N, C-alpha and C positions, 0 to 999 in steps of 0.2 A: 181759704176762699174757694168758692165753686166757680170753675172756669169752663166755658164751652169753647171748643176749638175746632177748626176745620180749615181746609185748603182746597185748591184745585191742583191739577197735575204739576203746574209750575212751582207751587209752594209746598208740595208734598214732603220733600226731604226736610225742609226747614221746620215745617209743622211737626214732624215726627221728633225732631230734636227738641223743639220747644215743649212738646207734650211730656217727654221724658224728664226734662229739667223741672218743669212745673210740678210733676208728680213727686220727684225726688225732694222738692222743697216743701212737701206736705199739702199741696193744693189738691182739691178734688177735681179732677179733670175729666170732662166728658168729650170724647172725640167723635165728631160727626163725619169723619172721613176726609178724603177717600182712603181706601186701603192700599192703594198703589199709585204709582206715578203715571198710570195710563190716562190718556187724554179724557177730560171731563169738563163739564160746564160749571163755572164758579157760582152762578146763582143757585144751583141745586145744593150747594154747601153753605152758602151765606145764609139762606133762609132758615134752616133749622137752628143755627147758632143765634141768629137775631131773634127768633121766636122764644128761645130759652131765656135769653136776657130780658126781653120785653115782658115775659110772664113771671120773671123773678125766680125762675128755677136755677139760673146761673147769675152770679154776681157781676161777672164780666165776660166778654167774648173776645176771642182772638181769631182773626182770619188772615190767611196768607195766600197770595196769588203772585203773579209776576211783578206787578207794580203796587198792589194794595188798593188801587183806585177802583177797579171793577168790583171787588168785594165790598168796598165802602158804599158804592152806588147801590148795589143789590141789598145790602143789609139796611140801609137807610130807608128803604121802602116799607119797612115794618115799623108801625107806630110804636113809639117809646124807645126806639134805638137811636143812639147818637154815635155813629161809627165814624172814625177819623183815620185816614192814612197818615203815617208819619215816618220820617227817616232820621230825625234828630232828637236828642234828649230834650231840648227846649220845646219842640213841637209837642212831644208826648206830655211833658209836664204841664204846658199851657192848655192843652186840650182837655186834660183832667181838671185843672184848677178853674179854668174859665168856661168850659163847655160841658163839663160833667160827662164827657165821653164815656160810654159803657162798652164800646167795642173798639178794639185797636186793629187796624188792618196794616199788614206789613208787605212790602214788596221784596220777594226773594232775589230779584235782580239787583237790589240796592242795599240790602243789609245782609251781613254774614251772621253766622250763628252767635258769635259773641255780642255783636251789636243788637241782634234780636233779643237775646236774653236780657241785656241791659235795658233796652227800651221797654220790654215787658215788665221788668221789675219796677221801673219808674211808673208805668201805667197802673200797676196793681197797688203801689204804695203811696201814690199821690192822691190827696183828698181834694174834693170839690171845694172851692173857696167860698161859695155862697155869695151873700151880699148882693151887690149890683149884678153879679153874674146870674144869680138865681132868677131875677126878673127876665133876663134874656133867654135863659133856658126854658122858662115857662112860656115864652112867646113861641118857641119852636113847637112845644106841645099844642099850642093853640092852632098853629098852622096845620098840624096833622088832623085837626077836627074841622078845618075850613070846608065850606061847600066845594064839591068837585074833587075832594080828596078821599071820598069814601072808598073803602076796600071791598073788592068783590067777595 
């Protein structure tokens, strides 16, 4: 699977560990940074991952910050992205099955390396259920095209 990954300074260490694990499992991982734990701004890293996923150049995206929330907010500004922060296996499974999430955001304050690896595996290996959920996901796409939502 092609995976785009990035973090901010708070998520740097966890991102590095996830990147290494994903690569060792045979995934094609594109790392959008940062290259260190020096202070940086999460939107600068959420945007390229979100654009890769939206353009279909990556199958899924993974973003890590302190809580996972800021990264999700920034990534969801890109049309075609359905980013979801999650801390439990059930949340990850359901956001894939019901929401067809294509970007997982993790909070380095709330998940350790083992949990992050487990959540990521669930995210990568859980299929979208379709059916009634497809209608709802399609409505999200319609919202992206609504007047007043034009992108600069």
